[in-house]
C-alpha atoms as an extended CHARMM CRD file, in Angstrom:
* protein
*
       151  EXT
         1         1  MET       CA              7.5290000000      -29.8090000000      -11.6910000000  PROA      1               0.0000000000
         2         2  LYS       CA              4.0990000000      -29.7000000000      -10.1380000000  PROA      2               0.0000000000
         3         3  LEU       CA              3.5450000000      -28.2190000000       -6.7400000000  PROA      3               0.0000000000
         4         4  LYS       CA              1.9280000000      -30.5120000000       -4.3120000000  PROA      4               0.0000000000
         5         5  ARG       CA             -1.4530000000      -29.7060000000       -2.9080000000  PROA      5               0.0000000000
         6         6  PRO       CA             -0.2730000000      -29.0210000000        0.6970000000  PROA      6               0.0000000000
         7         7  LEU       CA              2.3590000000      -26.6030000000       -0.5920000000  PROA      7               0.0000000000
         8         8  LEU       CA             -0.2360000000      -24.7520000000       -2.6650000000  PROA      8               0.0000000000
         9         9  LEU       CA             -2.5340000000      -24.5730000000        0.3280000000  PROA      9               0.0000000000
        10        10  LEU       CA              0.3140000000      -23.2580000000        2.4710000000  PROA      10              0.0000000000
        11        11  LEU       CA              1.1250000000      -20.5780000000       -0.0980000000  PROA      11              0.0000000000
        12        12  LEU       CA             -2.5260000000      -19.5940000000       -0.3030000000  PROA      12              0.0000000000
        13        13  VAL       CA             -2.8390000000      -19.3190000000        3.4830000000  PROA      13              0.0000000000
        14        14  PHE       CA              0.3920000000      -17.3040000000        3.6570000000  PROA      14              0.0000000000
        15        15  SER       CA             -0.8910000000      -14.9440000000        0.9610000000  PROA      15              0.0000000000
        16        16  VAL       CA             -4.1770000000      -14.3870000000        2.7890000000  PROA      16              0.0000000000
        17        17  VAL       CA             -2.4380000000      -13.7790000000        6.1210000000  PROA      17              0.0000000000
        18        18  PHE       CA              0.0970000000      -11.4400000000        4.5260000000  PROA      18              0.0000000000
        19        19  THR       CA             -2.6350000000       -9.4820000000        2.7480000000  PROA      19              0.0000000000
        20        20  ALA       CA             -4.6990000000       -9.2300000000        5.9350000000  PROA      20              0.0000000000
        21        21  GLY       CA             -1.6140000000       -8.0850000000        7.8190000000  PROA      21              0.0000000000
        22        22  CYS       CA             -1.0050000000       -5.3570000000        5.2590000000  PROA      22              0.0000000000
        23        23  SER       CA             -4.6250000000       -4.2780000000        5.5480000000  PROA      23              0.0000000000
        24        24  VAL       CA             -4.3340000000       -3.9830000000        9.3340000000  PROA      24              0.0000000000
        25        25  LEU       CA             -1.1070000000       -2.0190000000        8.9610000000  PROA      25              0.0000000000
        26        26  ASP       CA             -2.7530000000        0.2950000000        6.4270000000  PROA      26              0.0000000000
        27        27  THR       CA             -5.6580000000        0.8600000000        8.8290000000  PROA      27              0.0000000000
        28        28  VAL       CA             -3.3030000000        1.6970000000       11.6890000000  PROA      28              0.0000000000
        29        29  ASN       CA             -1.2940000000        4.0690000000        9.5010000000  PROA      29              0.0000000000
        30        30  SER       CA             -4.4780000000        5.7220000000        8.2400000000  PROA      30              0.0000000000
        31        31  SER       CA             -5.7250000000        6.1650000000       11.8080000000  PROA      31              0.0000000000
        32        32  LEU       CA             -2.4350000000        7.6860000000       12.9370000000  PROA      32              0.0000000000
        33        33  ASP       CA             -2.4230000000        9.9790000000        9.9150000000  PROA      33              0.0000000000
        34        34  TYR       CA             -5.9160000000       11.1860000000       10.7650000000  PROA      34              0.0000000000
        35        35  VAL       CA             -5.0650000000       11.8580000000       14.4110000000  PROA      35              0.0000000000
        36        36  ASN       CA             -1.9070000000       13.7290000000       13.3650000000  PROA      36              0.0000000000
        37        37  GLU       CA             -3.7550000000       15.7990000000       10.7560000000  PROA      37              0.0000000000
        38        38  ALA       CA             -6.6110000000       16.5850000000       13.1340000000  PROA      38              0.0000000000
        39        39  THR       CA             -4.1870000000       17.5500000000       15.8960000000  PROA      39              0.0000000000
        40        40  SER       CA             -2.2690000000       19.7690000000       13.4860000000  PROA      40              0.0000000000
        41        41  TYR       CA             -5.5160000000       21.4150000000       12.3800000000  PROA      41              0.0000000000
        42        42  VAL       CA             -6.6060000000       22.0840000000       15.9710000000  PROA      42              0.0000000000
        43        43  ASN       CA             -3.1600000000       23.4990000000       16.7840000000  PROA      43              0.0000000000
        44        44  ASN       CA             -3.3810000000       25.8030000000       13.7470000000  PROA      44              0.0000000000
        45        45  ALA       CA             -6.8700000000       26.9270000000       14.8060000000  PROA      45              0.0000000000
        46        46  THR       CA             -5.5390000000       27.6280000000       18.3040000000  PROA      46              0.0000000000
        47        47  GLU       CA             -2.6790000000       29.6700000000       16.8890000000  PROA      47              0.0000000000
        48        48  PHE       CA             -5.1230000000       31.5610000000       14.6770000000  PROA      48              0.0000000000
        49        49  ALA       CA             -7.3230000000       32.3100000000       17.7170000000  PROA      49              0.0000000000
        50        50  ASN       CA             -4.3310000000       33.4830000000       19.7360000000  PROA      50              0.0000000000
        51        51  ASN       CA             -3.0330000000       35.7500000000       16.9600000000  PROA      51              0.0000000000
        52        52  LEU       CA             -6.3820000000       37.1270000000       15.8120000000  PROA      52              0.0000000000
        53        53  PRO       CA             -6.8000000000       39.9590000000       18.3790000000  PROA      53              0.0000000000
        54        54  THR       CA             -3.2530000000       41.1990000000       17.8050000000  PROA      54              0.0000000000
        55        55  LEU       CA             -3.5810000000       41.0350000000       14.0270000000  PROA      55              0.0000000000
        56        56  ALA       CA             -6.9000000000       42.8980000000       14.1650000000  PROA      56              0.0000000000
        57        57  GLU       CA             -5.4260000000       45.5730000000       16.4200000000  PROA      57              0.0000000000
        58        58  GLN       CA             -2.4580000000       46.0390000000       14.1000000000  PROA      58              0.0000000000
        59        59  ALA       CA             -4.7700000000       46.1580000000       11.0860000000  PROA      59              0.0000000000
        60        60  LEU       CA             -6.4840000000       49.2090000000       12.5640000000  PROA      60              0.0000000000
        61        61  LEU       CA             -3.2180000000       51.1270000000       12.3820000000  PROA      61              0.0000000000
        62        62  ASP       CA             -1.3790000000       49.6600000000        9.4210000000  PROA      62              0.0000000000
        63        63  PRO       CA             -2.7160000000       48.7960000000        5.9490000000  PROA      63              0.0000000000
        64        64  ALA       CA             -0.0200000000       46.1250000000        5.5380000000  PROA      64              0.0000000000
        65        65  ALA       CA             -1.2580000000       44.4530000000        8.7200000000  PROA      65              0.0000000000
        66        66  ARG       CA             -4.7500000000       44.5200000000        7.2230000000  PROA      66              0.0000000000
        67        67  ASP       CA             -3.4260000000       42.3990000000        4.3770000000  PROA      67              0.0000000000
        68        68  SER       CA             -1.8580000000       40.0550000000        6.9130000000  PROA      68              0.0000000000
        69        69  LEU       CA             -5.1770000000       39.7910000000        8.7660000000  PROA      69              0.0000000000
        70        70  GLN       CA             -6.9910000000       39.0470000000        5.5210000000  PROA      70              0.0000000000
        71        71  GLN       CA             -4.4050000000       36.4110000000        4.6000000000  PROA      71              0.0000000000
        72        72  SER       CA             -4.7820000000       34.8460000000        8.0290000000  PROA      72              0.0000000000
        73        73  PHE       CA             -8.5400000000       34.5310000000        7.5070000000  PROA      73              0.0000000000
        74        74  GLU       CA             -8.0080000000       33.1270000000        3.9940000000  PROA      74              0.0000000000
        75        75  THR       CA             -5.5340000000       30.5390000000        5.2970000000  PROA      75              0.0000000000
        76        76  MET       CA             -7.9350000000       29.4990000000        8.0500000000  PROA      76              0.0000000000
        77        77  LYS       CA            -10.7300000000       29.1930000000        5.4890000000  PROA      77              0.0000000000
        78        78  THR       CA             -8.5710000000       26.8590000000        3.3910000000  PROA      78              0.0000000000
        79        79  GLU       CA             -7.6060000000       24.7790000000        6.4160000000  PROA      79              0.0000000000
        80        80  ILE       CA            -11.2550000000       24.4310000000        7.4550000000  PROA      80              0.0000000000
        81        81  THR       CA            -12.2170000000       23.1960000000        4.0070000000  PROA      81              0.0000000000
        82        82  GLN       CA             -9.3070000000       20.7400000000        3.8300000000  PROA      82              0.0000000000
        83        83  PHE       CA            -10.0330000000       19.3540000000        7.2830000000  PROA      83              0.0000000000
        84        84  ASN       CA            -13.7260000000       18.8850000000        6.5320000000  PROA      84              0.0000000000
        85        85  GLU       CA            -12.7800000000       16.7690000000        3.5040000000  PROA      85              0.0000000000
        86        86  LEU       CA            -10.8090000000       14.2730000000        5.6120000000  PROA      86              0.0000000000
        87        87  THR       CA            -12.2690000000       10.8450000000        6.1310000000  PROA      87              0.0000000000
        88        88  ALA       CA            -12.1570000000        9.9090000000        9.7850000000  PROA      88              0.0000000000
        89        89  PRO       CA            -11.5330000000        6.3370000000       10.8580000000  PROA      89              0.0000000000
        90        90  GLY       CA            -14.4120000000        4.7010000000       12.7280000000  PROA      90              0.0000000000
        91        91  PHE       CA            -13.0750000000        5.3720000000       16.2100000000  PROA      91              0.0000000000
        92        92  ALA       CA            -12.7650000000        9.1150000000       15.4630000000  PROA      92              0.0000000000
        93        93  GLU       CA            -16.0540000000        9.7190000000       13.6440000000  PROA      93              0.0000000000
        94        94  ASP       CA            -17.7540000000       11.4110000000       16.6140000000  PROA      94              0.0000000000
        95        95  VAL       CA            -14.8790000000       13.8100000000       17.2300000000  PROA      95              0.0000000000
        96        96  HSD       CA            -14.5960000000       14.5000000000       13.4990000000  PROA      96              0.0000000000
        97        97  GLN       CA            -18.3150000000       15.2990000000       13.2130000000  PROA      97              0.0000000000
        98        98  THR       CA            -18.0480000000       17.6080000000       16.2180000000  PROA      98              0.0000000000
        99        99  LEU       CA            -15.1510000000       19.4350000000       14.5820000000  PROA      99              0.0000000000
       100       100  VAL       CA            -16.9640000000       19.6310000000       11.2400000000  PROA      100             0.0000000000
       101       101  GLY       CA            -19.9450000000       21.1930000000       13.0360000000  PROA      101             0.0000000000
       102       102  TYR       CA            -17.7050000000       23.7910000000       14.6640000000  PROA      102             0.0000000000
       103       103  ASN       CA            -15.9950000000       24.3350000000       11.3210000000  PROA      103             0.0000000000
       104       104  GLU       CA            -19.2680000000       25.0900000000        9.5510000000  PROA      104             0.0000000000
       105       105  THR       CA            -19.9640000000       27.7960000000       12.1230000000  PROA      105             0.0000000000
       106       106  LEU       CA            -16.3890000000       29.0500000000       11.9230000000  PROA      106             0.0000000000
       107       107  LEU       CA            -16.4540000000       29.1580000000        8.1270000000  PROA      107             0.0000000000
       108       108  THR       CA            -19.5460000000       31.3670000000        8.1940000000  PROA      108             0.0000000000
       109       109  GLN       CA            -17.8540000000       33.6730000000       10.7000000000  PROA      109             0.0000000000
       110       110  VAL       CA            -14.6000000000       33.7750000000        8.7090000000  PROA      110             0.0000000000
       111       111  ASN       CA            -16.5200000000       34.6930000000        5.5510000000  PROA      111             0.0000000000
       112       112  THR       CA            -18.2860000000       37.4900000000        7.4600000000  PROA      112             0.0000000000
       113       113  TYR       CA            -14.9770000000       38.9490000000        8.6260000000  PROA      113             0.0000000000
       114       114  LEU       CA            -13.4000000000       38.6190000000        5.1940000000  PROA      114             0.0000000000
       115       115  GLU       CA            -16.2960000000       40.6260000000        3.7850000000  PROA      115             0.0000000000
       116       116  GLN       CA            -15.8400000000       43.2600000000        6.4840000000  PROA      116             0.0000000000
       117       117  ILE       CA            -12.1120000000       43.5040000000        5.7910000000  PROA      117             0.0000000000
       118       118  GLN       CA            -12.7880000000       43.9410000000        2.0770000000  PROA      118             0.0000000000
       119       119  ASN       CA            -15.1660000000       46.7790000000        3.0190000000  PROA      119             0.0000000000
       120       120  ASN       CA            -12.4590000000       48.3080000000        5.2600000000  PROA      120             0.0000000000
       121       121  VAL       CA            -14.4650000000       47.6420000000        8.4110000000  PROA      121             0.0000000000
       122       122  ILE       CA            -12.4320000000       46.3200000000       11.3260000000  PROA      122             0.0000000000
       123       123  ASP       CA            -14.1140000000       46.5060000000       14.7100000000  PROA      123             0.0000000000
       124       124  LEU       CA            -11.6280000000       45.1740000000       17.2450000000  PROA      124             0.0000000000
       125       125  GLU       CA            -14.0560000000       45.1570000000       20.1690000000  PROA      125             0.0000000000
       126       126  ALA       CA            -16.7500000000       43.3950000000       18.1690000000  PROA      126             0.0000000000
       127       127  LEU       CA            -14.1830000000       40.8380000000       16.9920000000  PROA      127             0.0000000000
       128       128  GLN       CA            -12.9670000000       40.1240000000       20.5130000000  PROA      128             0.0000000000
       129       129  GLN       CA            -16.5290000000       39.6260000000       21.7420000000  PROA      129             0.0000000000
       130       130  SER       CA            -17.7140000000       37.7860000000       18.6610000000  PROA      130             0.0000000000
       131       131  PRO       CA            -18.7430000000       34.1450000000       18.4900000000  PROA      131             0.0000000000
       132       132  ILE       CA            -15.6240000000       33.4180000000       16.3960000000  PROA      132             0.0000000000
       133       133  ILE       CA            -13.4990000000       33.3990000000       19.5390000000  PROA      133             0.0000000000
       134       134  GLN       CA            -15.9200000000       30.9790000000       21.2540000000  PROA      134             0.0000000000
       135       135  THR       CA            -16.0310000000       28.7340000000       18.1870000000  PROA      135             0.0000000000
       136       136  LEU       CA            -12.2340000000       28.6370000000       18.0440000000  PROA      136             0.0000000000
       137       137  GLY       CA            -12.2370000000       27.8270000000       21.7690000000  PROA      137             0.0000000000
       138       138  ASN       CA            -14.5770000000       24.9010000000       21.1270000000  PROA      138             0.0000000000
       139       139  ILE       CA            -12.2350000000       23.6180000000       18.4220000000  PROA      139             0.0000000000
       140       140  THR       CA             -9.2580000000       23.9730000000       20.7400000000  PROA      140             0.0000000000
       141       141  ASP       CA            -11.1160000000       22.0410000000       23.4480000000  PROA      141             0.0000000000
       142       142  THR       CA            -11.2160000000       18.9760000000       21.1880000000  PROA      142             0.0000000000
       143       143  LEU       CA             -7.4300000000       18.6630000000       21.4020000000  PROA      143             0.0000000000
       144       144  GLY       CA             -7.7730000000       16.5830000000       24.5690000000  PROA      144             0.0000000000
       145       145  GLN       CA            -10.1640000000       14.2220000000       22.8070000000  PROA      145             0.0000000000
       146       146  LEU       CA             -7.7430000000       13.8850000000       19.8890000000  PROA      146             0.0000000000
       147       147  SER       CA             -4.8790000000       13.1360000000       22.2610000000  PROA      147             0.0000000000
       148       148  GLN       CA             -6.9050000000       10.3010000000       23.7850000000  PROA      148             0.0000000000
       149       149  LEU       CA             -7.6330000000        8.9110000000       20.3160000000  PROA      149             0.0000000000
       150       150  GLY       CA             -3.9310000000        8.8090000000       19.5180000000  PROA      150             0.0000000000
       151       151  GLN       CA             -3.1510000000        6.6310000000       22.5230000000  PROA      151             0.0000000000
């Protein structure tokens, strides 16, 4: 039995609309995923910044805490790299580029401190007054921008 032309046209239109609808849904899901991942990253960076002075202070007194401090830096380094590899949706490109810029600075600073830890040099006062704390503060400040993107 042959399908009539209007029925074929109707099926074609339905297919196009359905496919376009799926594409829009995929875009929305992708955008929400990005905002969630970026927010999670900023929260992790904030936690790292909050814990860093305490971990550094403990590392001065306890070799096991030194390992914990080193692991904390290594974890942050991995998170920076993973975040920088994300593809931001169009509406979030500016915020993403801002974060990537901060991350490049932070990555350099993290590598410097990892090298110092490996050389058994932990200067708590220098760490507390270092640009790493300011960079982490800049990253944390983007949380408000991310919250607005998610709305």
